[in-house]
N, C-alpha and C positions, 0 to 999 in steps of 0.2 A: 477690265478701267478703275485710274482712280482718283482721286479728286482734282488736281490739276492735270491730265489730257479731258477730263469733260471737258472743265471752264475750260481750257483751250481749243476742244473742236467748237463751245459755246462760241468764240469770238467769230466765227468763220463760219456763222449761219447768213443768210436773205432773205433777205423779203422773200420771196418765193418760200425758199425753208421752214421759217415759224410759219410763211399759210401751209404746209403741206404735215405741216407738225400740227399746228391746231386743227387738222384736216379732222386729225385720224383721234384725237385728245374729244371730239368732240361729239358728246353723250347718244348722241343721233347714230350715228354711222358705224356707232364699234356691237358689234354684238351683246347680249345676258351675260356673256358667260363670260368672255374679257372685259368686263363690265367689276365681277366679283372679282373675278380673279384677279385685280390693281385695286378695287377695293383693299380686299385681304389683304394684300401688299403693304400696299396705306399703310392699317389699321397694327398690321405685322409689327414692322414700325416703330410707329408708335410706345408697342407692349415694348417693345425692347430693351424702346429709349425709357420708359418708363421703369420699364424691373432693374434693365439691370449694367444703367451707366449710372455716373457723380451726375454734379451736378454743375460740376467741371464741361463735365462731354454733350450731359445736353440741348448745356447751352454754347461748345461750342457747332454743331447740330445745328442750331433753331442761327444761328452768329450766319451759317456755312449753306442755311437753304436760303436768306435775305441775300446773304452780297449774292448766289444763282443769280439770285429772281430775276436782283438788283442787274445786272451783269446783264441782262434778258434785255429786258427793260434799256439798256446804254445800247446793245447792238439795235436794234429792229430800231432805235432812233437815226443812230448813225446810218442807218438802211434808208431814210426818210421815210420810213410808216409815223402817219397822221395817231399823235397816242392824244387824249387815253384810245386804246385797241382791245377789243374786245379777244380777240388772239394775241396777242403782245403779254395779255394777262394769265392764258389759258398754257399758254403755254409758259410762262415764267414762273406759276404755279406749280405745273409736272415736274421746273427743273429745282427749282428747290428744294423738293420730294427727295431731286436721287441723290440729291448734295447732299439730305439729313444720311441721306440712306449711305450711299459713300461718306461720311467723316468712320462708321460703323467699322465700318473694314470688314471683317473675313463674319462678324457676326447678322453683318445681315446681306451675305451672299447669296441666300439661295434666293432672297424679295426684291431682290433685283432685276430678274428677267422681263420679268411682266411693266416694269416703268421705264427697264432703257426702251423696247417693243417702239411702246409709244415712239420716237425716238427714230425707227432703226428705216426709213421711211428719204431719213434725211440726211443726205451725201458728208454733209461735213461729221456729222457723229460714228455712218455707220461706216465709212472708208477708216475709218480711227482702230474698226475693230479686231488692236494688236490680243484683245479680252476676247477669251469665248463669252463673258457672260453677252456680249452685244449678238454674237451667233445663237444666242438660245432663248427665241421666245415661237 
C-alpha cells in the first residue's frame, strides 16, 4: 500500500467504518500483546524518523500525518458525524501514524502491519488489499 492508495481508501470511509475502526482502536478492546506490538511499531517509526531521515523527510512525514488526520475529520463531517467526536479523533490519529510510516517507504515496511491491522475490519481499506501488508497481521 502506498500513500495515494491509503488516502483514497480513507475517502471512501462511511460513518459506520469510522465507528468500527475506532472500536478496534479502543484500548479496552485490545489485548495487551496487541497494544504492546502497536506501541513498539509506533516507537520504531519515531526512531526511524529521528535517526534515518533528513529534516525535510521528517517534515514531509509530519505533514502527511497532519493531512491524513484532517482528511479523516473531513470525511467524518461529510458523512454527517457531529464533531468533535472521540471516535473520529482516534481514527484520525491512527491514520496519521500510518501516513508517517508510509512516507518512509520500505524503511518502515516491517512496522506497518501492526498499524494497518487496526483498519482491517474496514471494507474500504481491507478491500484494497493489493498489498501483502494489509493481509499480514
